[in-house]
NUDO-880194 format. One record per atom (N, C-alpha, C): x, y, z; residue in three letters; residue number from 1. Coordinates in steps of 0.2 Angstrom, whole numbers, plus 2048, in hexadecimal, padded with zeros to 3 digits. Layout:
<nodes>
{{X, Y, Z}, 'ALA', NUM}
...
</nodes>
This chain:
<nodes>
{{98C, 22D, 163}, 'MET', 1}
{{990, 235, 164}, 'MET', 1}
{{996, 235, 163}, 'MET', 1}
{{998, 23C, 161}, 'ALA', 2}
{{9A1, 23C, 15F}, 'ALA', 2}
{{9A3, 243, 164}, 'ALA', 2}
{{9AB, 241, 165}, 'LEU', 3}
{{9AC, 248, 167}, 'LEU', 3}
{{9B1, 24B, 162}, 'LEU', 3}
{{9B0, 251, 160}, 'HIS', 4}
{{9B4, 255, 15F}, 'HIS', 4}
{{9B7, 25B, 161}, 'HIS', 4}
{{9BF, 25A, 160}, 'HIS', 5}
{{9C5, 25C, 163}, 'HIS', 5}
{{9C5, 263, 15E}, 'HIS', 5}
{{9C4, 26A, 161}, 'ILE', 6}
{{9C6, 26E, 15E}, 'ILE', 6}
{{9CB, 273, 15F}, 'ILE', 6}
{{9D0, 274, 15D}, 'VAL', 7}
{{9D4, 27A, 15F}, 'VAL', 7}
{{9D8, 27E, 15A}, 'VAL', 7}
{{9DA, 283, 15E}, 'THR', 8}
{{9D9, 28A, 159}, 'THR', 8}
{{9DF, 28E, 15B}, 'THR', 8}
{{9E3, 290, 157}, 'TRP', 9}
{{9EB, 291, 157}, 'TRP', 9}
{{9ED, 29B, 157}, 'TRP', 9}
{{9F0, 29D, 158}, 'LYS', 10}
{{9F2, 2A3, 155}, 'LYS', 10}
{{9F9, 2A1, 154}, 'LYS', 10}
{{9FB, 2A1, 14F}, 'LEU', 11}
{{A02, 2A1, 14C}, 'LEU', 11}
{{A07, 2A6, 14D}, 'LEU', 11}
{{A0E, 2A4, 14D}, 'SER', 12}
{{A14, 2A7, 14F}, 'SER', 12}
{{A18, 2AC, 14B}, 'SER', 12}
{{A14, 2AA, 144}, 'GLY', 13}
{{A1A, 2AE, 13E}, 'GLY', 13}
{{A17, 2B5, 13F}, 'GLY', 13}
{{A1D, 2BA, 13E}, 'GLU', 14}
{{A1D, 2C0, 13C}, 'GLU', 14}
{{A1A, 2C2, 137}, 'GLU', 14}
{{A1A, 2BF, 131}, 'THR', 15}
{{A15, 2C1, 12C}, 'THR', 15}
{{A10, 2BE, 129}, 'THR', 15}
{{A0A, 2C0, 125}, 'LEU', 16}
{{A06, 2BB, 123}, 'LEU', 16}
{{A09, 2B3, 11D}, 'LEU', 16}
{{A10, 2B5, 11C}, 'ALA', 17}
{{A12, 2AE, 119}, 'ALA', 17}
{{A15, 2AC, 11E}, 'ALA', 17}
{{A19, 2AF, 121}, 'ASP', 18}
{{A1A, 2A8, 127}, 'ASP', 18}
{{A14, 2A5, 12B}, 'ASP', 18}
{{A0E, 2A9, 12E}, 'ARG', 19}
{{A0B, 2A5, 12F}, 'ARG', 19}
{{A08, 2A1, 12A}, 'ARG', 19}
{{A05, 29F, 125}, 'ASP', 20}
{{A01, 29C, 121}, 'ASP', 20}
{{A08, 296, 120}, 'ASP', 20}
{{A0C, 297, 11F}, 'ALA', 21}
{{A14, 291, 11E}, 'ALA', 21}
{{A13, 28C, 125}, 'ALA', 21}
{{A11, 290, 12B}, 'GLN', 22}
{{A10, 28B, 130}, 'GLN', 22}
{{A0A, 289, 12F}, 'GLN', 22}
{{A04, 28C, 12D}, 'ALA', 23}
{{9FD, 28A, 12D}, 'ALA', 23}
{{9FD, 282, 12A}, 'ALA', 23}
{{A01, 285, 122}, 'GLU', 24}
{{A01, 280, 11D}, 'GLU', 24}
{{A06, 279, 121}, 'GLU', 24}
{{A0C, 279, 125}, 'LYS', 25}
{{A0F, 274, 128}, 'LYS', 25}
{{A0C, 271, 12D}, 'LYS', 25}
{{A06, 274, 131}, 'MET', 26}
{{A02, 271, 136}, 'MET', 26}
{{9FF, 26D, 134}, 'MET', 26}
{{9FB, 26F, 12E}, 'THR', 27}
{{9F6, 26C, 12B}, 'THR', 27}
{{9F7, 265, 126}, 'THR', 27}
{{9FE, 266, 125}, 'GLU', 28}
{{A02, 261, 121}, 'GLU', 28}
{{A02, 25B, 126}, 'GLU', 28}
{{A06, 25C, 12D}, 'LEU', 29}
{{A08, 258, 133}, 'LEU', 29}
{{A01, 255, 135}, 'LEU', 29}
{{9FD, 259, 136}, 'LEU', 30}
{{9F7, 256, 139}, 'LEU', 30}
{{9F2, 250, 134}, 'LEU', 30}
{{9F0, 253, 130}, 'HIS', 31}
{{9EF, 24F, 12B}, 'HIS', 31}
{{9F1, 249, 12A}, 'HIS', 31}
{{9F6, 249, 12A}, 'GLY', 32}
{{9FD, 243, 129}, 'GLY', 32}
{{9FA, 23E, 131}, 'GLY', 32}
{{9F8, 23F, 134}, 'LEU', 33}
{{9F4, 23B, 13A}, 'LEU', 33}
{{9F1, 237, 138}, 'LEU', 33}
{{9EC, 239, 135}, 'VAL', 34}
{{9E7, 233, 131}, 'VAL', 34}
{{9E9, 22E, 130}, 'VAL', 34}
{{9E8, 22A, 134}, 'GLY', 35}
{{9E8, 221, 131}, 'GLY', 35}
{{9EE, 21E, 134}, 'GLY', 35}
{{9F0, 224, 138}, 'LYS', 36}
{{9F8, 223, 13D}, 'LYS', 36}
{{9F4, 222, 145}, 'LYS', 36}
{{9F1, 227, 148}, 'VAL', 37}
{{9EE, 227, 14D}, 'VAL', 37}
{{9E6, 223, 14C}, 'VAL', 37}
{{9E6, 21D, 150}, 'PRO', 38}
{{9DF, 219, 14D}, 'PRO', 38}
{{9D9, 21C, 150}, 'PRO', 38}
{{9DA, 220, 156}, 'SER', 39}
{{9D3, 223, 159}, 'SER', 39}
{{9D1, 22B, 155}, 'SER', 39}
{{9D4, 22B, 150}, 'LEU', 40}
{{9D3, 232, 14D}, 'LEU', 40}
{{9D0, 22F, 147}, 'LEU', 40}
{{9CA, 233, 147}, 'ARG', 41}
{{9C3, 22F, 142}, 'ARG', 41}
{{9C5, 236, 13E}, 'ARG', 41}
{{9C5, 23E, 13D}, 'ALA', 42}
{{9C5, 23F, 137}, 'ALA', 42}
{{9C9, 247, 13B}, 'ALA', 42}
{{9CD, 24B, 136}, 'ILE', 43}
{{9D0, 252, 138}, 'ILE', 43}
{{9CD, 256, 132}, 'ILE', 43}
{{9CC, 25B, 135}, 'ALA', 44}
{{9CD, 262, 130}, 'ALA', 44}
{{9D1, 268, 132}, 'ALA', 44}
{{9D4, 26B, 12E}, 'LEU', 45}
{{9D7, 271, 130}, 'LEU', 45}
{{9D5, 276, 12A}, 'LEU', 45}
{{9D4, 27D, 130}, 'TYR', 46}
{{9D2, 283, 12C}, 'TYR', 46}
{{9D6, 28A, 12D}, 'TYR', 46}
{{9D9, 28C, 128}, 'ARG', 47}
{{9DE, 292, 129}, 'ARG', 47}
{{9D8, 298, 127}, 'ARG', 47}
{{9D7, 29D, 12B}, 'ASN', 48}
{{9D5, 2A3, 12D}, 'ASN', 48}
{{9D7, 2A5, 126}, 'ASN', 48}
{{9D0, 2A8, 124}, 'SER', 49}
{{9D2, 2AC, 11D}, 'SER', 49}
{{9CD, 2B3, 11F}, 'SER', 49}
{{9CB, 2B5, 124}, 'LEU', 50}
{{9C8, 2BD, 124}, 'LEU', 50}
{{9CC, 2C0, 12B}, 'LEU', 50}
{{9CC, 2C7, 12A}, 'PHE', 51}
{{9CF, 2CA, 131}, 'PHE', 51}
{{9D6, 2C6, 132}, 'PHE', 51}
{{9D8, 2C8, 12F}, 'GLU', 52}
{{9E2, 2C6, 12F}, 'GLU', 52}
{{9E4, 2C9, 134}, 'GLU', 52}
{{9E7, 2C6, 13B}, 'GLY', 53}
{{9E8, 2C9, 141}, 'GLY', 53}
{{9E3, 2CB, 145}, 'GLY', 53}
{{9DD, 2CB, 144}, 'GLU', 54}
{{9D9, 2CA, 149}, 'GLU', 54}
{{9D5, 2C5, 14B}, 'GLU', 54}
{{9D4, 2C1, 146}, 'ASN', 55}
{{9D2, 2B9, 148}, 'ASN', 55}
{{9D7, 2B5, 149}, 'ASN', 55}
{{9D5, 2AE, 14B}, 'TRP', 56}
{{9DB, 2AA, 14C}, 'TRP', 56}
{{9DF, 2A3, 146}, 'TRP', 56}
{{9E5, 2A4, 147}, 'ASP', 57}
{{9E7, 2A0, 13F}, 'ASP', 57}
{{9E4, 29C, 13C}, 'ASP', 57}
{{9E3, 295, 13E}, 'LEU', 58}
{{9E3, 28D, 13E}, 'LEU', 58}
{{9DF, 28B, 146}, 'LEU', 58}
{{9DA, 288, 142}, 'THR', 59}
{{9D5, 283, 145}, 'THR', 59}
{{9D5, 27B, 142}, 'THR', 59}
{{9D5, 277, 148}, 'LEU', 60}
{{9D4, 26F, 147}, 'LEU', 60}
{{9CF, 26E, 149}, 'LEU', 60}
{{9CC, 26B, 147}, 'VAL', 61}
{{9C4, 266, 147}, 'VAL', 61}
{{9C6, 25F, 148}, 'VAL', 61}
{{9C9, 25B, 14C}, 'ALA', 62}
{{9CB, 252, 14A}, 'ALA', 62}
{{9C4, 250, 152}, 'ALA', 62}
{{9C2, 24A, 14D}, 'GLN', 63}
{{9BC, 247, 14F}, 'GLN', 63}
{{9BF, 241, 152}, 'GLN', 63}
{{9BA, 23D, 158}, 'PHE', 64}
{{9BE, 238, 15C}, 'PHE', 64}
{{9B7, 234, 15F}, 'PHE', 64}
{{9B7, 22E, 160}, 'ASP', 65}
{{9B3, 22B, 161}, 'ASP', 65}
{{9B0, 22E, 16A}, 'ASP', 65}
{{9B6, 230, 16C}, 'ASP', 66}
{{9B4, 231, 174}, 'ASP', 66}
{{9B9, 233, 178}, 'ASP', 66}
{{9BB, 238, 17D}, 'ALA', 67}
{{9BF, 238, 182}, 'ALA', 67}
{{9C7, 234, 183}, 'ALA', 67}
{{9C5, 22E, 17F}, 'GLU', 68}
{{9C9, 22A, 182}, 'GLU', 68}
{{9CE, 22A, 17B}, 'GLU', 68}
{{9C9, 22A, 176}, 'GLY', 69}
{{9CD, 22B, 16E}, 'GLY', 69}
{{9D1, 231, 16F}, 'GLY', 69}
{{9CD, 236, 172}, 'LEU', 70}
{{9D3, 23D, 173}, 'LEU', 70}
{{9D9, 23C, 176}, 'LEU', 70}
{{9D7, 239, 17A}, 'ALA', 71}
{{9DE, 238, 17E}, 'ALA', 71}
{{9E3, 233, 17D}, 'ALA', 71}
{{9E1, 22F, 178}, 'ALA', 72}
{{9E5, 229, 176}, 'ALA', 72}
{{9E9, 22E, 170}, 'ALA', 72}
{{9E4, 232, 16E}, 'TYR', 73}
{{9E8, 237, 167}, 'TYR', 73}
{{9EC, 23B, 16A}, 'TYR', 73}
{{9EA, 23E, 16F}, 'ALA', 74}
{{9F1, 243, 173}, 'ALA', 74}
{{9F7, 241, 175}, 'ALA', 74}
{{9F7, 23B, 177}, 'ASP', 75}
{{9FC, 238, 178}, 'ASP', 75}
{{A00, 232, 173}, 'ASP', 75}
{{9FD, 232, 16D}, 'HIS', 76}
{{A00, 22E, 169}, 'HIS', 76}
{{A08, 231, 167}, 'HIS', 76}
{{A0C, 22C, 165}, 'PRO', 77}
{{A14, 22F, 163}, 'PRO', 77}
{{A12, 234, 15B}, 'PRO', 77}
{{A0F, 232, 158}, 'ASP', 78}
{{A0E, 237, 152}, 'ASP', 78}
{{A0C, 23D, 153}, 'ASP', 78}
{{A08, 23E, 156}, 'HIS', 79}
{{A05, 243, 159}, 'HIS', 79}
{{A09, 247, 15D}, 'HIS', 79}
{{A0D, 244, 164}, 'GLN', 80}
{{A10, 247, 165}, 'GLN', 80}
{{A16, 249, 161}, 'GLN', 80}
{{A19, 246, 15B}, 'ALA', 81}
{{A1E, 24A, 157}, 'ALA', 81}
{{A1B, 24D, 154}, 'ALA', 81}
{{A15, 24E, 152}, 'VAL', 82}
{{A11, 256, 14D}, 'VAL', 82}
{{A14, 25B, 153}, 'VAL', 82}
{{A13, 259, 159}, 'LEU', 83}
{{A12, 25E, 160}, 'LEU', 83}
{{A19, 262, 160}, 'LEU', 83}
{{A1F, 25F, 15D}, 'ALA', 84}
{{A25, 25F, 15E}, 'ALA', 84}
{{A26, 263, 15A}, 'ALA', 84}
{{A25, 25F, 153}, 'ALA', 85}
{{A26, 263, 14D}, 'ALA', 85}
{{A25, 26C, 14B}, 'ALA', 85}
{{A1E, 269, 14F}, 'THR', 86}
{{A1A, 272, 14E}, 'THR', 86}
{{A1E, 278, 153}, 'THR', 86}
{{A22, 275, 15A}, 'LYS', 87}
{{A20, 278, 15D}, 'LYS', 87}
{{A24, 27F, 15D}, 'LYS', 87}
{{A21, 287, 15F}, 'GLY', 88}
{{A24, 28C, 15E}, 'GLY', 88}
{{A1F, 28F, 157}, 'GLY', 88}
{{A1B, 28B, 154}, 'PHE', 89}
{{A17, 28E, 14F}, 'PHE', 89}
{{A11, 293, 153}, 'PHE', 89}
{{A10, 28F, 157}, 'THR', 90}
{{A09, 295, 15A}, 'THR', 90}
{{A0B, 29A, 162}, 'THR', 90}
{{A07, 29D, 163}, 'THR', 91}
{{A09, 2A1, 16A}, 'THR', 91}
{{A03, 2A0, 16D}, 'THR', 91}
{{9FE, 29F, 16A}, 'GLN', 92}
{{9F7, 29D, 16F}, 'GLN', 92}
{{9F2, 299, 16B}, 'GLN', 92}
{{9EF, 293, 171}, 'ARG', 93}
{{9EB, 28D, 16D}, 'ARG', 93}
{{9E5, 28D, 173}, 'ARG', 93}
{{9E0, 28C, 16F}, 'VAL', 94}
{{9DA, 28B, 174}, 'VAL', 94}
{{9D5, 284, 16F}, 'VAL', 94}
{{9D3, 281, 175}, 'ALA', 95}
{{9D0, 27D, 173}, 'ALA', 95}
{{9C8, 279, 176}, 'ALA', 95}
{{9C5, 277, 173}, 'VAL', 96}
{{9BD, 275, 175}, 'VAL', 96}
{{9BB, 26C, 174}, 'VAL', 96}
{{9B9, 269, 178}, 'ASP', 97}
{{9B9, 263, 175}, 'ASP', 97}
{{9B2, 261, 177}, 'ASP', 97}
{{9AD, 262, 172}, 'ALA', 98}
{{9A6, 260, 170}, 'ALA', 98}
{{9A4, 25A, 172}, 'ALA', 98}
{{99E, 259, 173}, 'GLU', 99}
{{999, 251, 171}, 'GLU', 99}
{{995, 252, 16C}, 'GLU', 99}
{{995, 250, 166}, 'VAL', 100}
{{991, 253, 160}, 'VAL', 100}
{{98D, 24C, 15D}, 'VAL', 100}
</nodes>
């Protein structure tokens, strides 16, 4: 069994171009965690492509072996650096952690 950590954000950019740039930067930084955070098994990010302004902007699906792996990821210094680098990029965040 694995744990999927699914996070979706509303981005703060005023224009579509601003939100696209924020999504691109977040995607780059989060993909950069692969190989740096030992408990992170896989990561995928998806930019919303329909109903701009109604749907949320960016979704992450990260895979871990278990809740302990997710906790290690959350506290990992490289993950904390990504959070600091993207602070202010989002206005809202929702998450679901599901065993699959």
